[in-house]
C-alpha positions as CSV (number, residue, x, y, z in Angstrom):
1,M,-36.1,-25.1,30.3
2,E,-38.6,-23.5,28.0
3,I,-37.6,-19.9,27.1
4,D,-40.0,-17.4,25.6
5,I,-37.9,-15.6,22.9
6,K,-40.5,-12.8,22.5
7,G,-40.4,-12.3,26.2
8,L,-36.6,-11.9,26.2
9,C,-36.9,-9.5,23.2
10,R,-39.4,-7.4,25.2
11,L,-37.0,-7.4,28.2
12,E,-34.1,-6.4,26.0
13,H,-36.1,-3.5,24.5
14,D,-37.3,-2.3,27.9
15,L,-33.8,-2.3,29.4
16,K,-32.3,-0.4,26.4
17,A,-35.2,2.0,26.4
18,G,-34.8,2.7,30.2
19,E,-38.3,1.5,30.9
20,I,-37.1,-0.7,33.8
21,S,-35.7,1.3,36.6
22,A,-32.7,0.3,38.7
23,A,-31.9,1.5,42.2
24,S,-28.1,1.5,41.5
25,P,-25.5,0.9,38.8
26,V,-24.8,-2.5,40.3
27,E,-28.5,-3.4,40.1
28,R,-28.5,-2.2,36.5
29,D,-25.5,-4.3,35.6
30,A,-27.2,-7.3,37.2
31,M,-30.3,-6.8,35.1
32,V,-28.3,-6.5,31.9
33,N,-26.1,-9.5,32.6
34,L,-29.0,-11.7,33.7
35,L,-30.5,-10.9,30.3
36,K,-27.3,-11.9,28.6
37,Y,-27.2,-15.2,30.6
38,L,-30.7,-16.0,29.4
39,Q,-29.8,-15.1,25.8
40,I,-26.8,-17.4,25.8
41,E,-28.9,-20.2,27.3
42,T,-31.4,-19.7,24.5
43,V,-28.8,-19.9,21.8
44,H,-27.4,-23.1,23.3
45,Q,-30.8,-24.7,23.4
46,F,-31.3,-24.1,19.7
47,E,-27.8,-25.3,19.0
48,T,-28.8,-28.6,20.7
49,A,-32.0,-28.8,18.7
50,Y,-30.2,-28.3,15.4
51,D,-27.6,-30.9,16.4
52,R,-30.3,-33.4,17.3
53,R,-32.1,-33.0,13.9
54,C,-28.8,-33.2,12.1
55,F,-28.1,-36.5,13.9
56,E,-31.5,-37.9,13.1
57,L,-31.2,-37.0,9.4
58,D,-27.7,-38.6,9.2
59,K,-28.3,-41.8,11.1
60,D,-28.8,-43.8,7.9
61,G,-26.4,-41.7,5.8
62,G,-29.0,-39.1,4.8
63,L,-26.5,-36.3,4.6
64,T,-23.9,-38.2,2.7
65,C,-24.9,-36.6,-0.6
66,L,-24.1,-33.1,0.8
67,R,-20.6,-33.8,2.1
68,S,-19.0,-33.3,-1.3
69,I,-20.0,-29.6,-1.3
70,A,-16.6,-28.2,-0.5
71,P,-16.2,-24.7,1.1
72,I,-14.9,-21.8,-1.0
73,R,-13.5,-18.6,0.3
74,S,-12.2,-16.1,-2.3
75,A,-9.5,-13.6,-1.3
76,D,-11.5,-10.9,-3.1
77,R,-15.1,-10.7,-1.9
78,Q,-16.0,-7.3,-3.2
79,Q,-18.7,-6.5,-5.7
80,P,-17.1,-6.7,-9.2
81,K,-18.5,-3.3,-10.2
82,V,-17.5,-0.1,-8.4
83,C,-20.6,1.4,-6.8
84,L,-19.9,4.5,-4.8
85,E,-23.5,4.7,-3.7
86,L,-26.0,1.9,-3.0
87,Q,-28.4,3.1,-5.6
88,D,-25.8,2.7,-8.3
89,G,-26.1,-1.1,-8.0
90,D,-29.9,-1.3,-7.7
91,E,-30.6,-2.2,-11.3
92,E,-27.9,-4.9,-11.4
93,A,-29.1,-6.3,-8.0
94,Q,-32.7,-6.5,-9.3
95,L,-31.7,-8.3,-12.5
96,A,-29.4,-10.7,-10.6
97,R,-32.2,-11.5,-8.2
98,Q,-34.7,-12.2,-11.0
99,L,-32.3,-14.5,-12.7
100,V,-31.8,-16.5,-9.5
101,Q,-35.6,-16.6,-8.9
102,D,-36.3,-17.9,-12.4
103,V,-34.0,-20.8,-12.0
104,A,-35.0,-21.7,-8.5
105,N,-38.7,-21.6,-9.3
106,D,-38.2,-24.6,-11.6
107,L,-36.6,-26.8,-9.0
108,E,-38.7,-29.9,-8.0
109,G,-39.0,-30.5,-4.2
110,C,-37.9,-27.0,-3.4
111,E,-39.7,-23.8,-2.3
112,L,-38.3,-20.3,-3.0
113,K,-38.3,-17.7,-0.3
114,C,-37.3,-14.2,-1.4
115,V,-36.0,-11.4,0.8
116,E,-36.9,-8.0,-0.5
117,V,-34.0,-5.9,-1.6
118,N,-33.0,-3.8,1.4
119,S,-33.7,-0.1,1.5
120,S,-30.5,1.9,1.4
121,E,-30.6,2.8,5.1
122,S,-29.9,-0.7,6.5
123,P,-27.1,-1.6,4.0
124,T,-25.5,1.8,4.5
125,R,-25.5,1.2,8.3
126,K,-24.0,-2.3,7.8
127,A,-21.4,-1.0,5.4
128,K,-20.3,1.6,7.9
129,S,-20.3,-0.6,10.9
130,S,-18.7,-3.7,9.4
131,Y,-16.7,-2.6,6.3
132,G,-15.6,1.0,6.9
133,G,-18.3,2.3,4.6
134,N,-17.2,0.2,1.7
135,V,-20.6,-0.8,0.0
136,R,-18.7,-3.1,-2.4
137,M,-18.3,-5.5,0.6
138,L,-22.0,-6.1,0.9
139,S,-23.0,-9.5,-0.4
140,D,-26.6,-10.0,0.8
141,M,-28.6,-7.2,-0.7
142,T,-29.9,-9.7,-3.2
143,R,-30.8,-12.7,-1.1
144,V,-33.0,-15.8,-1.7
145,S,-33.6,-18.9,0.3
146,V,-34.3,-22.2,-1.4
147,I,-36.1,-24.6,1.0
148,C,-35.6,-28.2,0.1
149,D,-37.7,-31.2,1.4
150,K,-34.9,-33.7,1.3
151,P,-31.0,-33.7,1.3
152,E,-31.1,-35.1,-2.3
153,D,-33.3,-32.1,-3.3
154,L,-30.7,-29.7,-1.8
155,A,-27.8,-31.4,-3.5
156,R,-29.6,-31.2,-6.9
157,A,-30.6,-27.5,-6.3
158,F,-27.0,-26.7,-5.6
159,S,-25.7,-28.0,-8.9
160,D,-28.7,-27.0,-10.9
161,I,-28.7,-23.3,-9.8
162,L,-25.0,-22.7,-10.3
163,G,-25.0,-24.7,-13.6
164,R,-28.0,-23.0,-15.2
165,L,-26.8,-19.5,-14.1
166,Q,-23.4,-20.4,-15.7
167,V,-21.6,-19.1,-12.6
168,R,-17.9,-18.7,-13.3
169,N,-16.9,-17.0,-10.1
170,T,-18.0,-17.8,-6.5
171,H,-16.8,-15.5,-3.7
172,R,-17.9,-17.8,-0.9
173,L,-19.4,-21.1,-0.3
174,A,-20.1,-22.3,3.3
175,N,-21.5,-25.8,3.9
176,R,-22.9,-25.3,7.4
177,L,-24.7,-28.6,7.6
178,E,-21.7,-29.9,9.4
179,S,-18.2,-28.5,10.0
180,E,-19.0,-24.8,9.3
181,A,-22.1,-24.5,11.5
182,G,-22.0,-21.1,13.1
183,A,-22.4,-20.1,16.7
184,D,-26.1,-19.5,16.0
185,G,-26.4,-23.2,15.2
186,Y,-27.9,-22.6,11.7
187,R,-27.6,-25.5,9.3
188,D,-27.6,-24.5,5.6
189,V,-25.5,-24.3,2.5
190,K,-24.8,-20.6,1.7
191,V,-23.2,-19.5,-1.5
192,N,-22.2,-16.0,-2.8
193,P,-22.0,-16.4,-6.6
194,V,-21.4,-13.5,-9.1
195,V,-24.5,-13.3,-11.2
196,N,-24.8,-10.5,-13.9
197,E,-21.6,-9.0,-12.4
198,Y,-23.3,-8.8,-9.0
199,V,-22.5,-10.8,-5.8
200,C,-25.7,-12.5,-4.6
201,E,-26.5,-14.7,-1.5
202,I,-28.3,-17.9,-2.1
203,Q,-29.2,-20.0,1.0
204,R,-30.1,-23.6,0.5
205,Q,-31.8,-25.1,3.6
206,L,-33.5,-28.3,4.5
207,R,-37.1,-27.7,5.6
208,Q,-36.5,-29.4,9.0
209,F,-33.9,-26.8,9.9
210,Y,-35.7,-23.9,8.2
211,E,-38.8,-24.5,10.3
212,L,-36.7,-24.6,13.5
213,K,-35.1,-21.2,12.8
214,H,-38.1,-19.5,11.4
215,D,-38.7,-16.1,13.0
216,Q,-35.8,-16.6,15.3
217,H,-33.6,-13.8,13.9
218,A,-33.2,-12.3,17.4
219,M,-31.3,-15.5,18.4
220,Y,-28.9,-15.0,15.5
221,E,-28.2,-11.5,16.6
222,W,-27.6,-12.6,20.2
223,A,-25.2,-15.3,19.1
224,R,-23.2,-12.8,17.0
225,E,-23.2,-10.0,19.5
226,L,-22.3,-12.1,22.5
227,S,-19.9,-14.4,20.5
228,V,-21.7,-17.5,21.9
229,G,-20.1,-20.8,21.4
230,A,-16.5,-21.7,22.1
231,K,-15.8,-18.1,23.2
232,L,-18.6,-17.8,25.8
233,E,-20.6,-20.1,28.0
234,E,-23.1,-19.0,30.6
235,E,-20.7,-19.9,33.4
236,Q,-18.0,-17.8,31.9
237,L,-20.2,-14.8,31.9
238,I,-20.8,-15.1,35.7
239,E,-17.1,-15.8,36.4
240,D,-16.1,-12.5,34.7
241,L,-18.4,-10.4,36.8
242,S,-17.7,-8.7,40.1
243,R,-19.0,-10.3,43.3
244,E,-21.4,-7.5,43.8
245,V,-23.1,-7.8,40.4
246,T,-23.2,-11.6,40.7
247,E,-24.9,-11.5,44.1
248,E,-27.4,-9.0,42.7
249,M,-28.1,-11.4,39.8
250,I,-28.7,-14.2,42.4
251,R,-31.1,-12.0,44.2
252,F,-33.1,-11.3,41.0
253,A,-33.1,-15.0,40.2
254,Q,-34.4,-16.0,43.6
255,K,-37.3,-13.6,43.4
256,N,-38.0,-14.7,39.7
257,W,-37.3,-11.3,38.3
258,Q,-39.6,-10.4,35.4
259,W,-40.7,-13.9,34.3
260,D,-40.3,-16.9,36.5
261,W,-40.4,-19.3,33.6
262,V,-37.2,-18.1,32.0
263,L,-34.8,-18.4,34.9
264,P,-32.4,-21.5,34.8
265,G,-32.9,-23.6,37.9
266,G,-29.2,-23.9,38.7
267,F,-28.4,-20.3,38.1
268,A,-28.4,-19.2,41.8
269,D,-26.4,-22.3,42.9
270,H,-23.7,-21.7,40.3
271,G,-23.5,-18.0,41.2
272,R,-23.1,-18.7,44.9
273,T,-20.2,-21.1,44.0
274,V,-18.5,-18.4,42.1
275,C,-18.9,-15.8,44.9
276,Q,-17.6,-18.3,47.5
277,G,-14.7,-19.2,45.3
């Protein structure tokens, strides 16, 4: 099933903005949950695509050189310096970012992608929603991605960057090429080293995976918001709903609500089974 992510984003926006009218609360719940069903289906499709590329790369032992990158998770993940306000750390963040860029730019077989230092509004919101307002817990205000052509390039980039930056303290290292792959399916090696007394985020990615996830940030948000993966499958979503809402979702599916090309073919059949059970 081919799903148009931009179409789902428009639908999500229109529902949240109240631009799609519902005749009753049940109909509204059916719309919202049908959207969730499609978002979960989309995340699972990308998970499968990532797994397939990972399998193809590793058929001849292509990922062997990356398996020695062991995870690290420090008990203290706060910024080393006390910054009561975000702007207090701006100068350190900019210098740390420049140091990382200077090293990464010299790597052969790699391409550097820089993320602009966030304005204070977004990090402030994240600090309040995720860390009780503690800005020292933010680790991705200085973030770069190093896109590598081959696994060997990624392995070399990993050791070269940390070595040349003389990193002595790493708050977190996640090797998500295999065991630590998230619910969003992303495959990368993410490290949060302390550079110039500032915690940075450096993502090392293979180009095959980077191109697959490019411009798909919405899918990452859906995976995180809906806890997609072991915690939630499409079928579980239906089973947790009332009979009235499920029947309304089936009605929408049968008349190809909104976009006929995004509705799973077996949705209505599964919904009927749940209602009859």
